[in-house]
Backbone as CSV, one residue per row, in Angstrom:
resi,resn,N_x,N_y,N_z,CA_x,CA_y,CA_z,C_x,C_y,C_z
1,GLY,19.723,-9.412,-17.079,18.519,-8.649,-16.887,18.325,-8.308,-15.427
2,GLY,17.242,-7.617,-15.161,16.912,-7.260,-13.795,17.313,-5.852,-13.451
3,VAL,16.777,-5.357,-12.375,17.078,-4.022,-11.901,18.049,-4.140,-10.738
4,ALA,19.207,-3.520,-10.852,20.253,-3.643,-9.844,19.972,-2.794,-8.611
5,VAL,19.232,-1.706,-8.757,18.923,-0.826,-7.626,17.468,-1.046,-7.225
6,VAL,17.251,-1.369,-5.952,15.888,-1.498,-5.435,15.517,-0.144,-4.839
7,CYS,14.569,0.513,-5.458,14.183,1.859,-5.029,13.238,1.806,-3.829
8,GLN,13.238,2.878,-3.050,12.354,2.997,-1.901,10.920,3.229,-2.368
9,LYS,9.986,3.039,-1.450,8.577,3.325,-1.731,8.454,4.761,-2.228
10,GLY,7.640,4.983,-3.266,7.435,6.314,-3.828,8.350,6.624,-4.996
11,THR,9.245,5.684,-5.307,10.162,5.859,-6.433,10.206,4.576,-7.255
12,PHE,10.768,4.671,-8.449,10.893,3.508,-9.325,12.193,3.613,-10.112
13,ASN,12.690,2.466,-10.555,13.898,2.404,-11.386,13.539,1.680,-12.673
14,ASP,13.416,2.434,-13.761,13.047,1.846,-15.049,14.267,1.599,-15.943
15,GLN,15.464,1.647,-15.357,16.687,1.439,-16.129,17.388,0.179,-15.634
16,PRO,17.208,-0.944,-16.316,17.836,-2.194,-15.889,19.350,-2.048,-15.773
17,GLU,19.905,-2.763,-14.827,21.349,-2.844,-14.619,21.979,-1.568,-14.065
18,GLN,21.185,-0.616,-13.596,21.746,0.587,-12.980,22.094,0.276,-11.536
19,SER,23.283,0.612,-11.127,23.711,0.318,-9.761,23.787,1.575,-8.898
20,ASN,23.319,2.694,-9.418,23.383,3.967,-8.711,21.992,4.315,-8.189
21,ALA,21.896,4.669,-6.914,20.600,5.008,-6.320,19.951,6.207,-7.001
22,ARG,20.754,7.024,-7.696,20.172,8.164,-8.422,19.340,7.708,-9.613
23,SER,19.372,6.424,-9.926,18.534,5.885,-10.998,17.062,5.851,-10.585
24,CYS,16.806,5.958,-9.293,15.430,5.939,-8.800,14.765,7.280,-9.102
25,LYS,13.596,7.218,-9.712,12.837,8.418,-10.073,11.612,8.522,-9.176
26,LEU,11.255,9.748,-8.815,10.067,9.979,-7.995,8.795,9.769,-8.799
27,CYS,7.787,9.225,-8.138,6.461,9.199,-8.743,5.963,10.644,-8.834
28,GLN,4.881,10.847,-9.554,4.323,12.179,-9.714,3.822,12.730,-8.383
29,GLN,3.489,14.020,-8.394,2.986,14.684,-7.197,1.757,13.947,-6.669
30,HIS,1.704,13.743,-5.361,0.610,13.063,-4.668,0.493,11.595,-5.073
31,ALA,1.622,11.001,-5.465,1.619,9.587,-5.846,2.760,8.866,-5.147
32,THR,2.613,7.557,-5.017,3.608,6.706,-4.388,3.570,5.357,-5.082
33,THR,4.283,4.394,-4.548,4.192,3.014,-5.022,3.663,2.172,-3.864
34,SER,3.210,0.972,-4.147,2.659,0.132,-3.085,3.745,-0.399,-2.157
35,GLY,4.997,-0.296,-2.572,6.111,-0.745,-1.753,7.420,-0.461,-2.461
36,PRO,8.542,-0.906,-1.896,9.839,-0.701,-2.550,9.992,-1.621,-3.758
37,GLY,10.929,-1.276,-4.619,11.267,-2.149,-5.739,10.481,-1.913,-7.013
38,ALA,9.758,-0.815,-7.126,8.996,-0.549,-8.352,9.949,-0.384,-9.529
39,GLN,9.544,-0.909,-10.686,10.406,-0.899,-11.859,9.876,-0.047,-13.007
40,SER,8.738,0.649,-12.790,8.234,1.551,-13.834,7.266,2.555,-13.220
41,ALA,7.034,3.632,-13.959,6.090,4.657,-13.517,4.676,4.101,-13.435
42,ALA,4.404,3.045,-14.167,3.078,2.433,-14.143,2.750,1.857,-12.766
43,GLU,3.765,1.686,-11.917,3.535,1.176,-10.577,3.223,2.286,-9.578
44,CYS,3.211,3.541,-10.028,2.856,4.666,-9.158,1.340,4.736,-9.025
45,ILE,0.878,4.909,-7.793,-0.548,5.035,-7.490,-0.746,6.305,-6.666
46,CYS,-1.968,6.809,-6.632,-2.233,8.037,-5.882,-2.184,7.789,-4.376
47,ASP,-1.720,8.815,-3.654,-1.665,8.778,-2.195,-3.073,8.777,-1.602
48,VAL,-3.157,8.465,-0.310,-4.409,8.573,0.438,-4.930,10.006,0.300
49,GLY,-6.219,10.156,0.012,-6.830,11.480,-0.121,-6.813,12.034,-1.531
50,PHE,-6.270,11.257,-2.487,-6.163,11.704,-3.881,-6.724,10.625,-4.808
51,VAL,-7.116,11.045,-6.012,-7.743,10.124,-6.964,-7.032,10.213,-8.311
52,LEU,-6.801,9.062,-8.941,-6.148,9.018,-10.246,-7.129,9.401,-11.349
53,ILE,-6.743,10.404,-12.136,-7.551,10.837,-13.272,-6.698,10.783,-14.532
54,PRO,-7.089,9.960,-15.512,-6.361,9.947,-16.790,-6.516,11.298,-17.488
55,LEU,-5.424,11.821,-18.059,-5.471,13.110,-18.744,-5.572,12.968,-20.258
56,LEU,-4.747,12.128,-20.839,-4.707,12.020,-22.296,-5.485,10.834,-22.815
57,SER,-5.770,9.906,-21.951,-6.464,8.704,-22.370,-7.962,8.909,-22.206
58,HIS,-8.722,8.331,-23.096,-10.176,8.340,-22.938,-10.630,7.073,-22.226
59,ASP,-9.673,6.360,-21.655,-9.953,5.120,-20.964,-10.343,5.419,-19.519
60,ALA,-11.612,5.381,-19.219,-12.081,5.667,-17.856,-11.617,4.594,-16.886
61,ASN,-11.160,3.459,-17.398,-10.725,2.371,-16.540,-9.217,2.349,-16.339
62,ALA,-8.514,3.437,-16.700,-7.068,3.489,-16.487,-6.788,3.261,-15.016
63,THR,-5.780,2.449,-14.723,-5.521,2.066,-13.343,-4.186,2.552,-12.815
64,THR,-3.334,3.113,-13.660,-2.025,3.537,-13.179,-1.634,4.869,-13.786
65,LEU,-0.655,5.486,-13.172,-0.049,6.684,-13.723,0.978,6.234,-14.747
66,VAL,0.992,6.838,-15.890,1.997,6.512,-16.895,2.822,7.759,-17.125
67,GLY,4.108,7.626,-17.057,5.002,8.775,-17.115,5.520,9.009,-15.713
68,GLY,6.707,9.499,-15.605,7.291,9.641,-14.287,7.258,11.061,-13.783
69,GLY,7.558,11.209,-12.529,7.639,12.526,-11.931,8.846,13.296,-12.457
70,THR,9.850,12.571,-12.925,11.031,13.212,-13.494,11.183,12.723,-14.922
71,GLY,10.758,13.508,-15.858,10.812,13.094,-17.256,9.603,12.246,-17.586
72,GLY,9.443,11.933,-18.832,8.314,11.121,-19.252,7.082,11.974,-19.471
73,LEU,6.107,11.401,-20.117,4.876,12.093,-20.453,3.854,11.852,-19.358
74,GLN,3.333,12.904,-18.786,2.320,12.753,-17.748,0.963,12.646,-18.419
75,ILE,0.338,11.478,-18.301,-0.989,11.316,-18.877,-2.041,11.071,-17.797
76,ALA,-1.659,11.216,-16.540,-2.607,11.093,-15.434,-2.131,12.000,-14.308
77,GLU,-3.062,12.364,-13.440,-2.716,13.193,-12.294,-3.488,12.713,-11.082
78,CYS,-3.109,13.227,-9.930,-3.741,12.843,-8.666,-4.251,14.084,-7.928
79,PRO,-5.414,14.615,-8.298,-5.974,15.731,-7.538,-6.600,15.222,-6.236
80,ALA,-6.872,16.141,-5.318,-7.518,15.787,-4.054,-8.911,15.229,-4.318
81,CYS,-9.304,14.270,-3.530,-10.649,13.711,-3.653,-11.665,14.756,-3.192
82,PRO,-12.787,14.858,-3.894,-13.807,15.837,-3.502,-14.573,15.378,-2.266
83,GLY,-15.264,16.309,-1.638,-16.133,15.971,-0.509,-17.185,14.966,-0.938
84,GLY,-17.610,14.131,-0.022,-18.616,13.122,-0.325,-18.025,11.819,-0.818
85,THR,-16.685,11.730,-0.830,-16.027,10.505,-1.280,-15.239,9.897,-0.125
86,ASN,-14.809,8.666,-0.311,-13.987,7.986,0.681,-12.665,7.599,0.032
87,CYS,-11.647,8.403,0.263,-10.317,8.148,-0.303,-9.333,7.833,0.816
88,SER,-9.724,6.936,1.706,-8.892,6.602,2.858,-7.834,5.542,2.541
89,ASN,-7.803,5.063,1.308,-6.788,4.094,0.879,-5.973,4.656,-0.274
90,GLU,-4.763,4.165,-0.436,-3.954,4.507,-1.614,-4.578,3.861,-2.843
91,GLY,-4.324,4.450,-4.006,-4.701,3.813,-5.260,-6.135,4.012,-5.713
92,VAL,-6.836,5.007,-5.168,-8.215,5.268,-5.607,-8.189,5.774,-7.050
93,MET,-9.092,5.252,-7.881,-9.162,5.621,-9.289,-10.520,6.259,-9.600
94,LEU,-10.522,7.168,-10.563,-11.740,7.902,-10.900,-12.906,6.976,-11.215
95,HIS,-12.681,5.942,-12.013,-13.808,5.105,-12.439,-14.420,4.287,-11.308
96,THR,-13.705,4.147,-10.187,-14.247,3.426,-9.036,-14.234,4.292,-7.779
97,LEU,-14.319,5.598,-7.937,-14.274,6.538,-6.811,-15.377,6.202,-5.800
98,PRO,-15.005,5.800,-4.573,-16.015,5.417,-3.582,-16.772,6.637,-3.044
99,LEU,-18.093,6.557,-3.074,-18.939,7.640,-2.583,-19.450,7.324,-1.184
100,GLN,-19.599,8.366,-0.380,-20.217,8.216,0.930,-21.729,8.168,0.750
101,ARG,-22.395,7.584,1.716,-23.865,7.559,1.701,-24.381,8.996,1.622
102,GLY,-25.379,9.229,0.766,-25.971,10.550,0.644,-25.365,11.399,-0.461
103,PHE,-24.476,10.804,-1.280,-23.846,11.530,-2.387,-23.947,10.720,-3.668
104,TRP,-23.873,11.410,-4.807,-23.904,10.740,-6.102,-23.049,11.503,-7.099
105,ARG,-22.795,10.869,-8.247,-22.118,11.525,-9.376,-22.692,10.957,-10.654
106,ALA,-22.527,11.681,-11.751,-23.190,11.345,-13.006,-22.662,10.066,-13.652
107,GLY,-21.415,9.720,-13.419,-20.869,8.526,-14.054,-19.419,8.314,-13.683
108,PRO,-18.781,7.275,-14.253,-17.420,6.904,-13.845,-16.335,7.892,-14.271
109,ARG,-16.652,8.832,-15.147,-15.666,9.834,-15.558,-15.873,11.176,-14.862
110,SER,-16.869,11.267,-14.013,-17.207,12.529,-13.353,-16.501,12.652,-12.005
111,LEU,-15.880,13.811,-11.783,-15.280,14.111,-10.489,-16.215,14.995,-9.666
112,GLU,-17.324,15.419,-10.259,-18.291,16.260,-9.559,-19.203,15.382,-8.703
113,VAL,-19.088,15.557,-7.394,-19.876,14.783,-6.441,-20.901,15.718,-5.819
114,VAL,-22.157,15.292,-5.817,-23.272,16.134,-5.393,-24.029,15.457,-4.247
115,ARG,-24.467,16.278,-3.288,-25.285,15.742,-2.189,-26.676,15.409,-2.723
116,CYS,-27.198,14.270,-2.317,-28.544,13.854,-2.721,-29.595,14.645,-1.950
117,LEU,-30.726,14.846,-2.579,-31.837,15.509,-1.896,-32.420,14.588,-0.835
118,THR,-32.398,13.289,-1.089,-32.880,12.284,-0.154,-31.761,11.287,0.093
119,ASN,-31.208,11.249,1.309,-30.084,10.358,1.612,-30.386,8.898,1.301
120,GLU,-31.631,8.480,1.516,-31.998,7.084,1.287,-31.875,6.687,-0.187
121,ALA,-31.912,7.679,-1.076,-31.812,7.388,-2.516,-30.363,7.184,-2.958
122,CYS,-29.415,7.558,-2.136,-27.997,7.462,-2.504,-27.279,6.649,-1.446
123,LEU,-27.084,5.377,-1.740,-26.553,4.444,-0.758,-25.042,4.502,-0.602
124,GLY,-24.364,5.225,-1.499,-22.903,5.241,-1.458,-22.356,4.016,-2.153
125,GLY,-21.042,3.891,-2.156,-20.417,2.745,-2.809,-19.582,3.190,-3.993
126,THR,-19.431,2.293,-4.941,-18.564,2.519,-6.086,-19.357,2.434,-7.369
127,PHE,-19.244,3.439,-8.205,-19.904,3.426,-9.502,-19.114,2.505,-10.413
128,ASP,-19.770,1.497,-10.960,-19.029,0.545,-11.792,-19.115,0.859,-13.273
129,GLY,-19.813,1.948,-13.645,-19.867,2.369,-15.040,-20.902,1.643,-15.864
130,CYS,-21.572,0.647,-15.292,-22.534,-0.112,-16.091,-23.806,-0.341,-15.299
131,ALA,-23.658,-0.944,-14.151,-24.829,-1.353,-13.381,-25.222,-0.340,-12.312
132,GLY,-24.584,0.827,-12.309,-24.929,1.827,-11.304,-24.025,1.719,-10.110
133,LEU,-24.612,1.677,-8.932,-23.807,1.645,-7.709,-23.694,0.226,-7.176
134,ILE,-22.502,-0.129,-6.774,-22.274,-1.404,-6.107,-21.588,-1.101,-4.794
135,SER,-21.765,-1.922,-3.806,-21.154,-1.636,-2.510,-19.947,-2.457,-2.212
């Protein structure tokens, strides 16, 4: 068992016992891995400035991209983060999209970020889908 080829950051090798570097597949557009040695597309996360949005799943808590950049079924994508958000780290997900102070959104599945009429009413933070905003 095991993966014979250790792929570079941004790629993965889902074929055990492959000794050819061409076995490494790219993550989807605007996605990478947290480091070298990824063994599946599920280890791909969105780049800085982008947010993971599940496409086929109704699971707002999806945490990874499933499907590879080369082949496989793409059920998530990484569009640019909208204004009013803080996507300064890799791996930002829609259900926990961090908001800047003075902005809000309707819920954990919403990518529409709106400026508040009163900044004091919108403290920023992460929508947890249940209790509102947490910091």
